C-alpha atoms as a printed R data frame, in Angstrom:
    type eleno elety resid chain resno      x       y       z
1   ATOM     1    CA   UNK     A     1 62.868  77.343 117.323
2   ATOM     2    CA   UNK     A     2 63.065  77.250 121.577
3   ATOM     3    CA   UNK     A     3 60.976  79.637 123.844
4   ATOM     4    CA   UNK     A     4 64.472  80.465 125.766
5   ATOM     5    CA   UNK     A     5 67.406  82.258 124.529
6   ATOM     6    CA   UNK     A     6 70.429  83.072 126.557
7   ATOM     7    CA   UNK     A     7 70.753  86.801 126.330
8   ATOM     8    CA   UNK     A     8 73.886  89.083 127.927
9   ATOM     9    CA   UNK     A     9 73.979  89.809 131.568
10  ATOM    10    CA   UNK     A    10 73.289  93.658 132.167
11  ATOM    11    CA   UNK     A    11 75.788  94.104 135.255
12  ATOM    12    CA   UNK     A    12 75.001  98.082 135.723
13  ATOM    13    CA   UNK     A    13 72.121  96.785 138.383
14  ATOM    14    CA   UNK     A    14 74.420  94.569 140.469
15  ATOM    15    CA   UNK     A    15 76.930  96.684 140.157
16  ATOM    16    CA   UNK     A    16 75.066  99.543 141.707
17  ATOM    17    CA   UNK     A    17 72.973  97.012 144.545
18  ATOM    18    CA   UNK     A    18 76.800  96.423 145.594
19  ATOM    19    CA   UNK     A    19 78.016  99.173 146.366
20  ATOM    20    CA   UNK     A    20 74.906 101.041 147.362
21  ATOM    21    CA   UNK     A    21 74.514  97.768 149.851
22  ATOM    22    CA   UNK     A    22 77.691  98.874 151.201
23  ATOM    23    CA   UNK     A    23 77.099 102.549 151.384
24  ATOM    24    CA   UNK     A    24 80.111 103.987 148.799
25  ATOM    25    CA   UNK     A    25 80.220 106.554 146.638
26  ATOM    26    CA   UNK     A    26 81.165 106.089 143.093
27  ATOM    27    CA   UNK     A    27 84.387 108.359 143.876
28  ATOM    28    CA   UNK     A    28 85.173 105.963 146.870
29  ATOM    29    CA   UNK     A    29 84.749 103.014 144.272
30  ATOM    30    CA   UNK     A    30 86.755 104.630 141.585
31  ATOM    31    CA   UNK     A    31 89.549 105.467 144.040
32  ATOM    32    CA   UNK     A    32 89.675 102.095 145.167
33  ATOM    33    CA   UNK     A    33 89.575 100.492 141.793
34  ATOM    34    CA   UNK     A    34 91.462 102.844 139.862
35  ATOM    35    CA   UNK     A    35 88.639 103.094 137.155
36  ATOM    36    CA   UNK     A    36 87.005 106.644 136.512
37  ATOM    37    CA   UNK     A    37 83.791 107.419 137.876
38  ATOM    38    CA   UNK     A    38 82.345 108.727 134.803
39  ATOM    39    CA   UNK     A    39 83.304 104.865 133.598
40  ATOM    40    CA   UNK     A    40 82.035 103.308 136.902
41  ATOM    41    CA   UNK     A    41 79.053 105.653 135.552
42  ATOM    42    CA   UNK     A    42 78.585 104.523 132.638
43  ATOM    43    CA   UNK     A    43 78.845 100.615 134.344
44  ATOM    44    CA   UNK     A    44 75.959 100.805 136.584
45  ATOM    45    CA   UNK     A    45 73.720 102.627 133.768
46  ATOM    46    CA   UNK     A    46 74.885  99.363 131.220
47  ATOM    47    CA   UNK     A    47 76.224 102.133 128.869
48  ATOM    48    CA   UNK     A    48 79.589 100.692 129.136
49  ATOM    49    CA   UNK     A    49 80.119  96.691 129.306
50  ATOM    50    CA   UNK     A    50 83.778  96.387 131.360
51  ATOM    51    CA   UNK     A    51 85.885  93.676 130.341
52  ATOM    52    CA   UNK     A    52 87.110  91.048 132.760
53  ATOM    53    CA   UNK     A    53 90.032  93.096 133.572
54  ATOM    54    CA   UNK     A    54 87.457  95.739 134.826
55  ATOM    55    CA   UNK     A    55 84.609  94.059 136.325
56  ATOM    56    CA   UNK     A    56 87.682  92.393 138.581
57  ATOM    57    CA   UNK     A    57 88.602  95.738 139.972
58  ATOM    58    CA   UNK     A    58 85.174  96.727 140.566
59  ATOM    59    CA   UNK     A    59 84.710  93.549 142.212
60  ATOM    60    CA   UNK     A    60 87.508  93.965 144.754
61  ATOM    61    CA   UNK     A    61 86.797  97.524 145.229
62  ATOM    62    CA   UNK     A    62 83.218  96.375 145.793
63  ATOM    63    CA   UNK     A    63 84.552  93.416 148.172
64  ATOM    64    CA   UNK     A    64 83.158  90.949 146.401
65  ATOM    65    CA   UNK     A    65 84.213  88.589 142.977
66  ATOM    66    CA   UNK     A    66 83.232  89.207 139.140
67  ATOM    67    CA   UNK     A    67 81.512  85.506 139.747
68  ATOM    68    CA   UNK     A    68 79.087  86.733 142.150
69  ATOM    69    CA   UNK     A    69 78.570  90.116 139.917
70  ATOM    70    CA   UNK     A    70 77.724  88.219 137.264
71  ATOM    71    CA   UNK     A    71 75.608  85.823 139.341
72  ATOM    72    CA   UNK     A    72 73.769  88.744 140.624
73  ATOM    73    CA   UNK     A    73 73.183  90.459 136.737
74  ATOM    74    CA   UNK     A    74 70.254  91.206 135.289
75  ATOM    75    CA   UNK     A    75 69.612  89.308 131.792
76  ATOM    76    CA   UNK     A    76 69.346  91.706 129.264
77  ATOM    77    CA   UNK     A    77 66.182  91.996 127.056
78  ATOM    78    CA   UNK     A    78 65.156  88.455 127.692
79  ATOM    79    CA   UNK     A    79 61.792  86.531 126.992
80  ATOM    80    CA   UNK     A    80 61.510  83.493 128.755
81  ATOM    81    CA   UNK     A    81 58.033  81.494 128.294
82  ATOM    82    CA   UNK     A    82 57.357  78.591 131.130
83  ATOM    83    CA   UNK     A    83 54.965  76.034 129.498
84  ATOM    84    CA   UNK     A    84 51.992  74.588 131.728
85  ATOM    85    CA   UNK     A    85 52.841  70.633 132.171
86  ATOM    86    CA   UNK     A    86 51.658  68.836 129.262
87  ATOM    87    CA   UNK     A    87 50.967  66.222 131.557
88  ATOM    88    CA   UNK     A    88 47.724  65.007 133.630
89  ATOM    89    CA   UNK     A    89 48.306  66.270 136.928
90  ATOM    90    CA   UNK     A    90 49.023  63.682 139.706
91  ATOM    91    CA   UNK     A    91 47.643  63.409 142.978
92  ATOM    92    CA   UNK     A    92 48.856  65.277 145.704
93  ATOM    93    CA   UNK     A    93 49.935  69.050 146.397
94  ATOM    94    CA   UNK     A    94 52.365  70.032 143.460
95  ATOM    95    CA   UNK     A    95 54.632  73.069 143.159
96  ATOM    96    CA   UNK     A    96 56.044  74.758 140.042
97  ATOM    97    CA   UNK     A    97 58.706  77.558 139.152
98  ATOM    98    CA   UNK     A    98 56.735  80.260 136.789
99  ATOM    99    CA   UNK     A    99 59.975  82.179 136.253
100 ATOM   100    CA   UNK     A   100 63.345  80.245 135.129
101 ATOM   101    CA   UNK     A   101 66.475  81.507 136.652
102 ATOM   102    CA   UNK     A   102 68.382  84.680 138.907
103 ATOM   103    CA   UNK     A   103 65.806  87.682 138.619
104 ATOM   104    CA   UNK     A   104 64.005  90.505 140.506
105 ATOM   105    CA   UNK     A   105 60.795  88.580 140.422
106 ATOM   106    CA   UNK     A   106 59.961  85.212 141.427
107 ATOM   107    CA   UNK     A   107 56.407  83.646 140.880
108 ATOM   108    CA   UNK     A   108 55.482  79.657 141.992
109 ATOM   109    CA   UNK     A   109 51.999  78.159 141.521
110 ATOM   110    CA   UNK     A   110 50.787  75.854 144.140
111 ATOM   111    CA   UNK     A   111 48.153  73.476 143.454
112 ATOM   112    CA   UNK     A   112 46.345  71.300 146.196
113 ATOM   113    CA   UNK     A   113 47.481  71.877 149.854
114 ATOM   114    CA   UNK     A   114 50.460  71.667 151.390
115 ATOM   115    CA   UNK     A   115 52.342  71.754 155.118
116 ATOM   116    CA   UNK     A   116 49.060  74.376 156.556
117 ATOM   117    CA   UNK     A   117 51.152  74.582 159.698
118 ATOM   118    CA   UNK     A   118 54.204  76.130 158.003
119 ATOM   119    CA   UNK     A   119 54.830  79.667 158.704
120 ATOM   120    CA   UNK     A   120 56.094  82.254 155.848
121 ATOM   121    CA   UNK     A   121 58.093  84.997 156.196
122 ATOM   122    CA   UNK     A   122 59.800  86.638 153.119
123 ATOM   123    CA   UNK     A   123 62.311  89.604 152.974
124 ATOM   124    CA   UNK     A   124 60.263  91.896 150.501
125 ATOM   125    CA   UNK     A   125 56.611  91.839 149.000
126 ATOM   126    CA   UNK     A   126 54.555  89.723 147.681
127 ATOM   127    CA   UNK     A   127 51.159  88.941 146.405
128 ATOM   128    CA   UNK     A   128 49.019  85.945 146.278
129 ATOM   129    CA   UNK     A   129 46.407  85.091 143.968
130 ATOM   130    CA   UNK     A   130 43.612  82.631 143.663
131 ATOM   131    CA   UNK     A   131 43.664  81.211 140.480
132 ATOM   132    CA   UNK     A   132 41.021  78.529 141.739
133 ATOM   133    CA   UNK     A   133 39.478  77.217 144.659
134 ATOM   134    CA   UNK     A   134 39.827  79.084 148.240
135 ATOM   135    CA   UNK     A   135 42.645  79.204 150.694
136 ATOM   136    CA   UNK     A   136 42.842  80.668 154.590
137 ATOM   137    CA   UNK     A   137 45.407  82.576 154.846
138 ATOM   138    CA   UNK     A   138 46.468  84.223 158.332
139 ATOM   139    CA   UNK     A   139 48.954  86.840 158.568
140 ATOM   140    CA   UNK     A   140 49.298  89.938 161.514
141 ATOM   141    CA   UNK     A   141 47.120  88.021 163.575
142 ATOM   142    CA   UNK     A   142 44.259  87.853 161.498
143 ATOM   143    CA   UNK     A   143 42.323  85.423 159.145
144 ATOM   144    CA   UNK     A   144 41.524  85.836 155.561
145 ATOM   145    CA   UNK     A   145 39.381  83.789 153.611
146 ATOM   146    CA   UNK     A   146 40.267  84.224 149.582
147 ATOM   147    CA   UNK     A   147 38.213  82.600 146.738
148 ATOM   148    CA   UNK     A   148 38.817  82.239 143.131
149 ATOM   149    CA   UNK     A   149 40.306  85.600 141.824
150 ATOM   150    CA   UNK     A   150 40.773  87.103 144.939
151 ATOM   151    CA   UNK     A   151 44.482  88.699 146.078
152 ATOM   152    CA   UNK     A   152 46.230  89.253 149.439
153 ATOM   153    CA   UNK     A   153 49.221  91.295 149.320
154 ATOM   154    CA   UNK     A   154 52.035  91.390 152.355
155 ATOM   155    CA   UNK     A   155 54.747  93.471 152.931
156 ATOM   156    CA   UNK     A   156 58.210  92.176 153.283
157 ATOM   157    CA   UNK     A   157 58.958  90.837 156.648
158 ATOM   158    CA   UNK     A   158 54.826  89.906 157.717
159 ATOM   159    CA   UNK     A   159 54.767  86.023 159.326
160 ATOM   160    CA   UNK     A   160 52.075  84.086 157.268
161 ATOM   161    CA   UNK     A   161 50.643  80.938 156.362
162 ATOM   162    CA   UNK     A   162 48.279  79.679 154.379
163 ATOM   163    CA   UNK     A   163 45.846  76.502 153.924
164 ATOM   164    CA   UNK     A   164 43.416  75.395 150.935
165 ATOM   165    CA   UNK     A   165 40.108  74.524 151.664
166 ATOM   166    CA   UNK     A   166 38.715  73.499 148.583
167 ATOM   167    CA   UNK     A   167 40.390  70.098 146.861
168 ATOM   168    CA   UNK     A   168 42.513  71.143 143.739
169 ATOM   169    CA   UNK     A   169 43.385  75.088 144.682
170 ATOM   170    CA   UNK     A   170 45.887  76.642 142.353
171 ATOM   171    CA   UNK     A   171 47.534  79.492 144.580
172 ATOM   172    CA   UNK     A   172 49.648  81.682 142.083
173 ATOM   173    CA   UNK     A   173 52.399  83.354 144.577
174 ATOM   174    CA   UNK     A   174 54.521  86.727 143.077
175 ATOM   175    CA   UNK     A   175 57.347  87.986 145.222
176 ATOM   176    CA   UNK     A   176 60.251  90.371 144.781
177 ATOM   177    CA   UNK     A   177 63.388  88.246 145.172
178 ATOM   178    CA   UNK     A   178 65.448  87.940 148.359
179 ATOM   179    CA   UNK     A   179 68.546  89.274 146.759
180 ATOM   180    CA   UNK     A   180 66.918  92.472 145.722
181 ATOM   181    CA   UNK     A   181 67.280  95.260 148.404
182 ATOM   182    CA   UNK     A   182 63.874  96.474 148.757
183 ATOM   183    CA   UNK     A   183 63.389 100.504 149.031
184 ATOM   184    CA   UNK     A   184 60.867 101.504 151.668
185 ATOM   185    CA   UNK     A   185 59.417 104.855 151.591
186 ATOM   186    CA   UNK     A   186 60.833 106.835 154.603
187 ATOM   187    CA   UNK     A   187 58.366 109.986 154.358
188 ATOM   188    CA   UNK     A   188 55.904 107.620 156.121
């Protein structure tokens, strides 16, 4: 029995994200595709699974391809275990992905140091968690020292760099995936 089982894709969220990114209404997509507004709504809410032909009509209306929509689709009710490496860690810095596949969230674990001078800037929000050791993070012109158990939250667009200040430091970085259009609170 494996830890990972392929699940059907939920294409509705990908259709909705694409439609909204183009500032289109369901009525416009219905007109362009020849499909009804209620059916498109059911697709977007994953209450209906479009046939290949219907998905191609929707993709054409959204100026993309069915393949691209499927690639951006969310797995339905999936559970995936990523096991820790069974071998002893080697010398030098290492990184490993904690989430497999194309999801709304990415998570990586960094052990040791990395290119300390390298500056990062992500489109969406991220959280850095120090699992072991200590790091120094420079963000928005300020330096932050974090130790074991500390977290730092960065909103999308913040330029930052970090370095380990203790050997074998482990940092977990969790971020909203780059393909997700983050919605900002406009009431501020």
